[in-house]
FIMILUM-914991 format. One record per residue (C-alpha): residue number from 1; residue in three letters; x, z, y. Coordinates in steps of 0.001 Angstrom, whole numbers. Layout:
SITE   num   residu        xx        zz        yy
SITE   NUM      ala         X         Z         Y
...
END
This chain:
SITE   num   residu        xx        zz        yy
SITE     1      met    -16996    -33686     45681
SITE     2      ser    -16048    -31971     42476
SITE     3      arg    -14184    -28677     42954
SITE     4      ala    -13935    -27876     39259
SITE     5      asp    -10258    -27556     39038
SITE     6      gly     -9664    -25810     42214
SITE     7      lys     -6621    -28175     42991
SITE     8      arg     -5956    -29968     46296
SITE     9      trp     -5366    -33512     47170
SITE    10      gln     -2090    -34620     45438
SITE    11      arg       485    -37648     46311
SITE    12      thr      2214    -39849     44106
SITE    13      ser      5935    -40286     44440
SITE    14      pro      7247    -41982     47464
SITE    15      leu      8417    -44862     45225
SITE    16      ala      4975    -45848     45066
SITE    17      ala      5682    -47693     48261
SITE    18      ile      7402    -50333     45590
SITE    19      phe      4215    -50712     43929
SITE    20      tyr      2423    -51370     47297
SITE    21      ile      5116    -54108     48092
SITE    22      gly      4525    -55929     44936
SITE    23      arg       849    -55779     45580
SITE    24      ile      1300    -57379     49105
SITE    25      val      3262    -59943     47944
SITE    26      gln       789    -60953     44958
SITE    27      ala     -1935    -61187     47891
SITE    28      leu       198    -63264     49892
SITE    29      ala      1435    -65684     47105
SITE    30      lys     -2379    -65775     46109
SITE    31      asn     -3500    -66728     49682
SITE    32      ala      -383    -68515     50676
SITE    33      ala     -2143    -71439     52269
SITE    34      gln     -4063    -68958     54748
SITE    35      ser     -1197    -66462     55237
SITE    36      leu      2228    -68384     54963
SITE    37      val      1339    -71705     56307
SITE    38      pro       530    -70950     59808
SITE    39      leu      3879    -68988     59929
SITE    40      ala      5697    -71905     58750
SITE    41      val      3804    -74181     61129
SITE    42      val      5123    -72207     64247
SITE    43      ile      8662    -72032     62669
SITE    44      phe      9032    -75544     62473
SITE    45      ser      7052    -76519     65810
SITE    46      leu      9365    -74249     67894
SITE    47      glu     12643    -75471     69581
SITE    48      gly     15951    -73976     68900
SITE    49      asn     18058    -73132     65900
SITE    50      leu     16017    -73815     62707
SITE    51      phe     18167    -71478     60746
SITE    52      met     17866    -68489     63141
SITE    53      arg     14040    -69037     63354
SITE    54      ile     13817    -68906     59520
SITE    55      ile     15892    -65763     59578
SITE    56      leu     13716    -64213     62235
SITE    57      ala     10373    -65264     60321
SITE    58      val     11668    -63888     56903
SITE    59      ala     12696    -60401     58877
SITE    60      phe      9461    -60346     60525
SITE    61      leu      7507    -60641     57167
SITE    62      ala      9678    -58483     55418
SITE    63      ala      9160    -55747     58170
SITE    64      val      5379    -56078     57986
SITE    65      ile      5444    -56010     53947
SITE    66      val      7400    -52757     54143
SITE    67      thr      5436    -51225     56916
SITE    68      gly      2290    -51956     55201
SITE    69      ser      3336    -50526     51799
SITE    70      ile      4564    -47480     53399
SITE    71      leu      1010    -46989     55167
SITE    72      gln      -861    -47629     51828
SITE    73      tyr      1425    -44736     50179
SITE    74      leu       819    -42350     52860
SITE    75      phe     -2848    -42638     52991
SITE    76      phe     -3084    -42554     49116
SITE    77      arg     -4522    -39319     47535
SITE    78      tyr     -5691    -38409     44007
SITE    79      arg     -7211    -35561     42466
SITE    80      ile     -7834    -34751     38674
SITE    81      thr    -11139    -32670     38165
SITE    82      asp    -12845    -31331     34667
SITE    83      gln    -15038    -34645     34508
SITE    84      ser    -13030    -37453     36699
SITE    85      ile    -10467    -38700     38717
SITE    86      leu    -10761    -38866     42172
SITE    87      ile     -8760    -41339     44300
SITE    88      arg     -8800    -41814     48139
SITE    89      glu     -7027    -44846     49455
SITE    90      gly     -7027    -47446     52369
SITE    91      val     -5346    -47636     55968
SITE    92      leu     -8111    -49169     58117
SITE    93      lys    -10704    -49338     55434
SITE    94      lys    -11146    -46133     53803
SITE    95      lys    -12203    -45921     50003
SITE    96      gln    -12888    -43200     47541
SITE    97      leu    -13488    -43744     43915
SITE    98      asp    -14773    -41228     41522
SITE    99      ile    -13700    -42550     38086
SITE   100      lys    -15626    -40443     35307
SITE   101      phe    -13504    -39857     32134
SITE   102      asp    -16791    -40774     29911
SITE   103      arg    -16642    -44202     31562
SITE   104      ile    -12943    -44897     31133
SITE   105      gln    -12459    -47280     28189
SITE   106      ala     -8705    -47952     28430
SITE   107      ile     -5583    -46907     30297
SITE   108      asn     -2870    -49201     31149
SITE   109      thr       628    -48433     32313
SITE   110      gln      3347    -50522     33905
SITE   111      gln      6769    -49311     34382
SITE   112      asn      9499    -51315     36077
SITE   113      ile     13260    -50693     35833
SITE   114      leu     13636    -48348     38656
SITE   115      phe     10474    -46123     37711
SITE   116      arg     11930    -46054     34119
SITE   117      tyr     15035    -44143     35682
SITE   118      phe     12871    -41819     37521
SITE   119      gly     10484    -41362     34743
SITE   120      leu      7607    -42644     36540
SITE   121      val      4531    -45113     35660
SITE   122      thr      1951    -46741     37236
SITE   123      val     -1467    -46049     35526
SITE   124      thr     -4610    -48310     35794
SITE   125      phe     -8049    -47591     34229
SITE   126      asp    -10564    -49933     32813
SITE   127      thr    -14037    -48587     32913
SITE   128      ala    -17530    -49765     31166
SITE   129      gly    -19225    -52624     32859
SITE   130      ser    -16231    -53370     35306
SITE   131      ser    -14640    -56577     34904
SITE   132      lys    -11365    -55442     36227
SITE   133      gln     -9167    -52635     36473
SITE   134      glu    -10985    -50301     38797
SITE   135      gly     -8384    -47504     39958
SITE   136      asn     -4505    -47380     40243
SITE   137      leu     -2527    -44204     40097
SITE   138      pro      1190    -45686     41305
SITE   139      ala      4495    -43987     40532
SITE   140      val      3077    -40713     38621
SITE   141      lys      4873    -38808     36174
SITE   142      met      4911    -39991     32441
SITE   143      ala      3740    -36679     31466
SITE   144      leu       725    -37150     33482
SITE   145      ala        87    -40653     31998
SITE   146      asp       249    -39276     28466
SITE   147      ser     -2036    -36146     29011
SITE   148      leu     -4481    -38492     30534
SITE   149      lys     -4381    -40771     27481
SITE   150      thr     -4836    -37914     25338
SITE   151      arg     -7790    -36725     27253
SITE   152      ile     -9437    -39937     27221
SITE   153      arg     -9022    -40287     23501
SITE   154      arg    -10911    -37012     22936
SITE   155      glu    -13606    -38029     25215
SITE   156      arg    -14380    -40991     22819
SITE   157      arg    -13969    -38988     19544
SITE   158      ile    -13932    -35653     18169
SITE   159      pro    -10768    -33973     19150
SITE   160      ala     -7909    -34816     16875
SITE   161      ser     -4655    -32710     16063
SITE   162      asp     -1373    -33615     17434
SITE   163      glu      -422    -34646     14099
SITE   164      asn     -3202    -37293     13802
SITE   165      asp     -2245    -38300     17283
SITE   166      asn      1502    -38868     15853
SITE   167      glu        69    -40996     13181
SITE   168      val     -1508    -43200     15508
SITE   169      asp      1562    -43757     17637
SITE   170      glu      3527    -44333     14629
SITE   171      gln      1196    -46859     12439
SITE   172      gln      2332    -50192     11890
SITE   173      pro      1668    -53122     14467
SITE   174      leu      -760    -55720     14057
SITE   175      leu      1892    -58157     15165
SITE   176      ser      5385    -58209     16888
SITE   177      leu      7257    -61037     18644
SITE   178      asp     10954    -61724     18299
SITE   179      lys     13313    -63460     20444
SITE   180      lys     12428    -67050     19045
SITE   181      asp      8841    -66534     19860
SITE   182      met      9942    -65714     23454
SITE   183      ile     11367    -69289     23372
SITE   184      arg      8390    -70468     22045
SITE   185      ile      6019    -68762     24777
SITE   186      gly      8346    -70058     27600
SITE   187      leu      8244    -73776     26436
SITE   188      ser      4263    -73867     25906
SITE   189      ser      3641    -72049     28993
SITE   190      asn      2422    -73718     32148
SITE   191      arg      3977    -71081     34244
SITE   192      ala      6847    -73821     35267
SITE   193      leu      4197    -75636     37611
SITE   194      ile      4310    -72407     39845
SITE   195      phe      7894    -73686     40850
SITE   196      leu      6639    -77105     41736
SITE   197      val      3748    -75566     44141
SITE   198      leu      6486    -73172     45795
SITE   199      leu      9072    -76072     46231
SITE   200      gly      6175    -78339     47566
SITE   201      pro      6087    -76919     51105
SITE   202      ile      9741    -76718     51305
SITE   203      leu     10481    -80356     50345
SITE   204      glu      7819    -81215     52834
SITE   205      asn      9580    -79490     55733
SITE   206      ile     12864    -81109     55124
SITE   207      asp     11751    -84669     55839
SITE   208      asp     13580    -84188     59328
SITE   209      arg     16979    -83499     57290
SITE   210      ile     16419    -86166     54985
SITE   211      glu     15793    -88634     57904
SITE   212      ser     19129    -87270     59488
SITE   213      leu     20859    -87985     56407
SITE   214      ile     19498    -91486     56275
SITE   215      asp     20712    -92098     59768
SITE   216      arg     24167    -91159     58791
SITE   217      gly     24397    -93694     56212
SITE   218      val     24278    -91760     52895
SITE   219      leu     21584    -94177     51500
SITE   220      asp     23485    -97116     52715
SITE   221      phe     26551    -95991     50800
SITE   222      ile     24757    -95812     47628
SITE   223      thr     22785    -99023     48377
SITE   224      asn     25437   -101268     50102
SITE   225      gly     24961   -104096     47876
SITE   226      asp     27435   -103287     45136
SITE   227      asp     26097   -103057     41379
SITE   228      ile     28436   -100032     40859
SITE   229      ser     26717    -97991     43828
SITE   230      ile     23222    -98869     42840
SITE   231      thr     24000    -97615     39102
SITE   232      leu     25596    -94775     40500
SITE   233      gly     22643    -93840     42862
SITE   234      ala     20278    -94303     39793
SITE   235      thr     22463    -92132     37867
SITE   236      leu     22525    -89375     40083
SITE   237      ile     18679    -89252     40698
SITE   238      ala     18056    -89319     36987
SITE   239      leu     20563    -86455     36574
SITE   240      ala     18924    -84722     39287
SITE   241      ser     15461    -85256     37659
SITE   242      ile     16709    -84000     34504
SITE   243      ala     18430    -80872     35878
SITE   244      phe     15117    -79862     37625
SITE   245      leu     13199    -80190     34664
SITE   246      leu     15807    -78124     32657
SITE   247      phe     15750    -75439     35390
SITE   248      leu     11764    -75212     35157
SITE   249      thr     11877    -74977     31472
SITE   250      leu     14815    -72238     31630
SITE   251      ala     12720    -70404     34421
SITE   252      ser      9586    -70323     32106
SITE   253      ile     11535    -69225     29128
SITE   254      leu     13047    -66372     31327
SITE   255      gly      9535    -65426     32530
SITE   256      ala      8654    -65073     28822
SITE   257      phe     11275    -62600     28166
SITE   258      leu     10684    -60541     31370
SITE   259      arg      6752    -60260     30501
SITE   260      tyr      6646    -60375     26630
SITE   261      his     10184    -58984     25471
SITE   262      arg      9714    -56753     22238
SITE   263      phe      5989    -57579     22390
SITE   264      thr      3836    -55499     19780
SITE   265      leu       288    -55226     19240
SITE   266      ile     -1192    -52123     17617
SITE   267      gln     -5099    -50956     16898
SITE   268      asp     -5403    -47542     18023
SITE   269      glu     -8895    -46580     16730
SITE   270      asp    -11582    -48708     18632
SITE   271      thr     -8603    -50183     21043
SITE   272      leu     -6210    -52982     21167
SITE   273      arg     -2980    -51929     22787
SITE   274      ser       124    -54018     23625
SITE   275      thr      3610    -53322     25049
SITE   276      gly      6265    -55696     26189
SITE   277      gly      8444    -56493     29046
SITE   278      leu     12049    -56605     29642
SITE   279      leu     12676    -55286     33048
SITE   280      thr      9262    -53952     33654
SITE   281      arg      7507    -52541     30414
SITE   282      his      3632    -53428     30499
SITE   283      glu      1319    -51537     28262
SITE   284      his     -2182    -52977     28169
SITE   285      ser     -5511    -51973     26127
SITE   286      ile     -8830    -53166     25555
SITE   287      asn    -11499    -51321     24212
SITE   288      phe    -13490    -53266     21598
SITE   289      ala    -16794    -52667     23330
SITE   290      lys    -15414    -54601     26356
SITE   291      val    -14563    -57779     24338
SITE   292      gln    -17319    -60299     25123
SITE   293      ser    -15578    -63204     23042
SITE   294      leu    -12404    -63800     21125
SITE   295      glu    -10624    -67041     21604
SITE   296      ala     -7850    -68772     19864
SITE   297      arg     -6439    -71962     21456
SITE   298      gln     -3457    -74330     21209
SITE   299      asn     -1846    -76736     23714
SITE   300      leu       441    -79662     22633
SITE   301      met      3554    -77252     22301
SITE   302      leu      1699    -74574     20486
SITE   303      arg       257    -77111     18029
SITE   304      trp      3897    -78362     17542
SITE   305      phe      4958    -74755     16900
SITE   306      gly      2139    -74139     14527
SITE   307      arg       935    -71288     16671
SITE   308      phe     -2120    -69914     18501
SITE   309      arg     -2623    -68007     21756
SITE   310      val     -5372    -65515     21778
SITE   311      arg     -7577    -63963     24435
SITE   312      ala    -10066    -61294     24040
SITE   313      lys    -12087    -62284     27092
SITE   314      gln    -13889    -59320     28917
SITE   315      thr    -16609    -59577     31560
SITE   316      ser    -15471    -62234     34409
SITE   317      ser    -16890    -63607     37433
SITE   318      arg    -16145    -67374     38828
SITE   319      gly    -13305    -66361     40897
SITE   320      glu    -11752    -63849     38412
SITE   321      glu     -8268    -64459     37203
SITE   322      arg     -7225    -65443     33511
SITE   323      gly     -4609    -62426     33539
SITE   324      lys     -7717    -60200     33509
SITE   325      his     -8262    -60757     29902
SITE   326      phe     -6442    -59038     27430
SITE   327      ile     -3853    -61776     25854
SITE   328      val     -1837    -62136     22769
SITE   329      pro       756    -64862     23805
SITE   330      leu      1673    -66335     20227
SITE   331      cys       655    -65706     16593
SITE   332      gln       499    -67563     13535
SITE   333      pro     -2745    -68803     12098
SITE   334      asp     -2648    -66551      9022
SITE   335      glu     -2823    -63730     11453
SITE   336      leu     -5883    -64774     13232
SITE   337      pro     -8324    -63206     10566
SITE   338      arg     -6567    -59888     10955
SITE   339      leu     -6966    -59803     14737
SITE   340      ala    -11021    -60912     14323
SITE   341      glu    -11234    -58136     11875
SITE   342      ser     -9736    -55412     14083
SITE   343      val    -12006    -56414     17072
SITE   344      phe    -15332    -57128     15272
SITE   345      ser    -14929    -54885     12330
SITE   346      asn    -17491    -54612      9788
SITE   347      glu    -20107    -56130     12169
SITE   348      phe    -18853    -59575     12055
SITE   349      pro    -16824    -59902      8680
SITE   350      glu    -17055    -63762      8722
SITE   351      ala    -15380    -64064     11944
SITE   352      asp    -12464    -66368     11168
SITE   353      leu    -10709    -68079     13866
SITE   354      gln     -8508    -70294     11882
SITE   355      pro     -9852    -73815     12603
SITE   356      glu     -8993    -75091      9176
SITE   357      ser    -11595    -72600      7751
SITE   358      ser    -14155    -74144      5188
SITE   359      ala    -17042    -72168      7087
SITE   360      phe    -17229    -74412      9983
SITE   361      gln    -20126    -77103      9840
SITE   362      pro    -19746    -80308     11629
SITE   363      ile    -22280    -81394     14438
SITE   364      ser    -24112    -84709     14386
SITE   365      ile    -22295    -88123     14132
SITE   366      arg    -24502    -89043     17057
SITE   367      tyr    -22320    -86863     19293
SITE   368      phe    -19340    -89531     18716
SITE   369      arg    -21857    -92345     19242
SITE   370      ser    -22984    -90966     22596
SITE   371      arg    -19431    -90472     23913
SITE   372      leu    -18410    -94094     22864
SITE   373      leu    -21362    -95446     24570
SITE   374      ile    -21323    -93400     27683
SITE   375      phe    -17673    -93515     28254
SITE   376      gly    -16435    -96650     26641
SITE   377      val    -18906    -99442     25898
SITE   378      tyr    -20976    -99019     29046
SITE   379      pro    -17969    -98755     31674
SITE   380      ala    -16134   -101711     29891
SITE   381      leu    -19173   -103853     30261
SITE   382      val    -19790   -103192     33962
SITE   383      val    -16073   -103475     34865
SITE   384      gly    -15666   -106726     32554
SITE   385      ala    -18666   -108247     34427
SITE   386      gly    -17421   -107609     37631
SITE   387      leu    -13969   -109098     36926
SITE   388      leu    -15027   -112168     34844
SITE   389      pro    -15375   -114434     37733
SITE   390      phe    -11994   -113689     38806
SITE   391      ile     -9665   -113444     35633
SITE   392      gly    -11846   -115285     33350
SITE   393      val    -11213   -115044     29667
SITE   394      tyr     -8402   -112272     30287
SITE   395      val    -11416   -109998     30860
SITE   396      leu    -11405   -109410     26963
SITE   397      leu     -8421   -106985     27721
SITE   398      val    -10993   -104596     29275
SITE   399      leu    -12555   -104297     25743
SITE   400      leu     -9498   -102766     24800
SITE   401      trp    -10705    -99629     26574
SITE   402      ile    -13597    -99140     23953
SITE   403      leu    -10907    -98773     21409
SITE   404      val     -8944    -96055     23306
SITE   405      val    -12418    -94146     23953
SITE   406      ala    -13450    -94371     20376
SITE   407      ala    -10223    -93147     19169
SITE   408      cys    -10507    -90224     21424
SITE   409      ala    -14257    -89603     20887
SITE   410      trp    -13704    -89490     16853
SITE   411      val    -10968    -86992     17298
SITE   412      val    -13155    -84577     19644
SITE   413      tyr    -16194    -85101     17362
SITE   414      arg    -13915    -84095     14214
SITE   415      lys    -12626    -81162     15946
SITE   416      arg    -16262    -80002     16767
SITE   417      gly    -17708    -77420     14434
SITE   418      tyr    -19912    -74238     14192
SITE   419      phe    -20801    -71305     11922
SITE   420      val    -23842    -69031     12240
SITE   421      gly    -23449    -65612     10806
SITE   422      ala    -25806    -62645     10567
SITE   423      ser    -24167    -61083     13367
SITE   424      gly    -22227    -63465     15334
SITE   425      val    -21118    -67150     16005
SITE   426      leu    -18206    -69150     15575
SITE   427      leu    -17457    -72334     17612
SITE   428      arg    -14660    -75060     17246
SITE   429      arg    -13568    -77718     19455
SITE   430      gly    -10521    -79232     20895
SITE   431      phe     -8429    -82606     21562
SITE   432      val     -4745    -82023     21390
SITE   433      gly     -5171    -78725     19475
SITE   434      tyr     -7923    -76450     18592
SITE   435      arg     -9898    -73906     20554
SITE   436      thr    -11915    -71493     18299
SITE   437      asn    -14310    -68857     19703
SITE   438      ala    -16114    -65774     18256
SITE   439      phe    -18861    -63747     19509
SITE   440      leu    -21369    -61405     18500
SITE   441      his    -25101    -62143     18923
SITE   442      arg    -25891    -59130     20918
SITE   443      lys    -23171    -59904     23589
SITE   444      val    -25345    -63242     24689
SITE   445      gln    -26944    -62414     27908
SITE   446      arg    -28903    -65839     27926
SITE   447      ile    -29374    -68828     25615
SITE   448      ser    -30815    -72137     26172
SITE   449      val    -31984    -75271     23930
SITE   450      thr    -31721    -78658     25862
SITE   451      gln    -32555    -82252     24942
SITE   452      thr    -31450    -85457     26479
SITE   453      pro    -33860    -88445     25775
SITE   454      ser    -31570    -89944     23136
SITE   455      gln    -31371    -86415     21528
SITE   456      gln    -35175    -86237     21622
SITE   457      arg    -35545    -89461     19858
SITE   458      lys    -33086    -88249     17092
SITE   459      gly    -34352    -84695     16700
SITE   460      leu    -31004    -83119     18141
SITE   461      ala    -30426    -80650     20843
SITE   462      thr    -27564    -78821     22495
SITE   463      val    -27561    -74902     22519
SITE   464      arg    -25665    -73100     25259
SITE   465      phe    -24642    -69529     24948
SITE   466      phe    -24359    -67611     28405
SITE   467      leu    -21989    -64566     28017
SITE   468      ala    -20557    -62239     30322
SITE   469      ser    -17281    -63972     30073
SITE   470      gly    -18626    -67532     30514
SITE   471      thr    -20682    -70143     28695
SITE   472      leu    -20109    -71870     25456
SITE   473      lys    -21846    -74830     24191
SITE   474      leu    -23074    -76215     20873
SITE   475      pro    -23882    -79784     21045
SITE   476      tyr    -25870    -82361     18913
SITE   477      val    -27125    -80145     16193
SITE   478      asp    -30665    -80145     14677
SITE   479      his    -33330    -79211     17049
SITE   480      ala    -35312    -77076     14602
SITE   481      met    -32229    -75191     13775
SITE   482      ala    -31344    -74965     17324
SITE   483      lys    -34766    -73151     17993
SITE   484      gln    -34301    -70868     15114
SITE   485      leu    -30928    -69734     16309
SITE   486      arg    -32092    -69160     19906
SITE   487      asp    -35003    -66997     18814
SITE   488      tyr    -32857    -65048     16327
SITE   489      val    -30270    -64258     18783
SITE   490      leu    -32768    -63271     21129
SITE   491      tyr    -34247    -60970     18530
SITE   492      arg    -30822    -59438     17903
SITE   493      val    -30050    -58906     21608
SITE   494      glu    -33513    -56943     21837
SITE   495      ser    -33068    -54933     18895
SITE   496      ser    -29706    -53690     19287
SITE   497      arg    -29010    -50444     20627
SITE   498      leu    -25247    -51025     21301
SITE   499      ala    -24015    -51706     24802
SITE   500      trp    -22784    -55041     25547
SITE   501      his    -19939    -53677     27643
END
């Protein structure tokens, strides 16, 4: 253990217990099936007043969460030396982290409304070779966070004067989002589905209540044979459904305001840094060296708005959450080249994530024909042959499936495209919207060229790029070109002296 600074181990503010409460609640929500369902089963299986059982269960759960958070705070210590940040934590399972300053590539901060009042902030560290944030300093003074940021910047470059640091802080952002953008983010987000997941167990456990209402004749009142009552019942159901969907939509928009209000994106030398949030201010950053690929994507709503969501994808594992990637929630098409230029700089100047770029080359038309045969013609013929003895000439309706598959396959084929540059690759695909990916040759960990029997006959192949952030596929390209690309990428990987993380 280093004693370079001669300081003792320190505690953070007691308000750090709030940070641990949030982390425990997130863990419970992530593993709700294993942690909360057994408790719910016990509650609804016992006899007695249901309301009192729920109150006692909630009180017990709250006591466990608060006690656990206080214990985690009491067992947390940190120490800052000349070379590293030392962290001790854990109640039953002890852990000590030694985070070297020269390995820290980005510092992220989070400040909720209570921390803001007391001038506190939670600091997290991203290190080289790590797929997630390695350590946390919850509820420390803002001055400490600022001094750590300054120290990390000086570790990565020649020490700069305070004037230069001020210039960095005051530079113009790459993009900023306004209130209208918050509405667009909310309408295009899938976060509303979380409410359905949370409401599912509740609705499942009130079956007995619904049955009791049925026994009391509420449904008899609505469906008593009178046309007016039936119409009234249908109207009430329709209004309730609309109100529920409206609630989900408004909740999603509110979530966008809470997370991305006054969102700004700034390039700080070799780092992208974003800030945003209404009650809790989030500051996230990512070092360009950690970016494995840059992705711009659209769903149905984003295509309607003419916008894209951009993700700078880091090293990830199979079970890693999406939120670990650096996200730009909304940007216009003409802002995509600037983002790519910031991340890849002069190393990949051709990187243009705009899907309408003329740089993209189409894949072989054989891709469309294969999708049509595999998913359209062959299934239709098999199903049609099976139904022919039963429905006769009406079996021709099955052939409509071929037309549907043909239309879909043509759209998917037209959106497939690729560009191979001297230092990187651009890939394009999509169905409802577009998805474009850009990555550097030297980031590829493995590359494969495969052929199906039909591809062999036509001299075609499929190329798969294995990155630390996932796998990307380029199907139905010329086999000779695919082999040349494979050899060239391997050459760039072996000859590169730059780290991939």
